[in-house]
C-alpha positions, 0 to 999 in steps of 0.5 A, a space after each residue: 484526522 488528516 494525514 497530512 502530505 509526506 516529502 520523499 525525495 521526488 515523490 510526494 505522498 497526499 490525501 486524496 481528494 474527489 478529483 482523484 476519481 477519474 484517476 483511480 478508475 483508469 488505474 483499476 483497468 490495468 490488468 496486471 493491477 486486477 490480477 491480484 488486487 481485490 477489486 470488483 469486475 468489472 471495475 464501474 467508476 462508482 467502485 473509484 467514487 466508492 474508494 475515493 470517497 468512502 475509504 480514502 477520504 471518510 475512513 481516513 477520516 475517521 481514523 481507521 485508515 491511512 491513504 496516500 496517493 503519491 505523486 511526482 513532487 516537480 510535476 504532480 504527475 500520480 504515481 501510485 498509492 499507499 494505504 493502510 487499515 489501522 488495527 486497535 493494537 498499534 499495528 497496520 496493514 500496508 496495501 499500494 499499488 502503482 499506475 502502469 506507467 510509472 511501474 520500475 522508476 522507484 516509486 513503490 518502495 520509496 513511497 511505502 519506506 516513506 508512509 511507514 516512517 509516517 506511520 511509526 513516528 505519528 501514529 505510534 505503530 509498533 508492527 506494520 504487516 504486510 500481506 499479498 495473494 501468493 504468486 505476487 512476486 512484483 510486491 514481495 519484491 517491493 516489501 522486502 527492498 523495505 525491510 519487511 521479514 518474510 514470515 511465511 505462508 498462509 493457507 487459503 488466508 486472502 479470498 480473491 473474486 469468492 476464491 480463497 488463495 493462499 497468502 505471503 506474510 511479512 512484518 516490519 517492525 518500527 526499530 527495523 525501519 528506523 535501524 534503515 534496514 532497506 535490504 532483503 531479509 527473510 526466514 529460512 526457507 521462505 
C-alpha cells in the first residue's frame, strides 16, 4: 500500500526510499533523539538500513505502518519523520522526530497534523494515540499543539534500553482534528 505524498504548507511529506538510509543514520546519532527514542546503542548503519527497508518501506507496503519523511517542499532538505503504527481497530499510534538542525522551526507540529489529517481521511482511522517517556517535554509540546488530549501517565508502560519507564499518553479523535483543534487541551491535574 502506497502512502503517496502530502503537502503541508512549506513542508512536503513523502515515502522513504533507500536513498534516505544515510540521513536516518546521521540523525539517529543525535544524543537528544537517543535519550527518548528506543534506538539500538551504538546505532549502526545496519540499524538505519533496517528502519528504512523493513519498517518504512516493507511494513508500509503491507499496510502495517505509515511512514513519512518531512522535507522542505522548496529545497528538498530532509527535516524529520512521522510514522503511524496501524492497529486493527481503526486506530494507530503516532511517533515522530526531527533532525537537530531543523528543530524550533515548527516541523513536527505541521508534519504530525498533516499525517493525522491524512490518516483520518485516507485510512478511516477513528483514534490516534500518542505515547512518550515521561520527561520528553518536546514530544509532549508537539502533541498538545496538534490537539492531542493528555489523558495521563501510565506506570512502567514503555521499555527504554531494557528498563521499564513511565509514559505519558494522549489521544486525538477524528472530529477533534477536523474541528481545527490546535490549542493545548489537557485534563485536570495532568
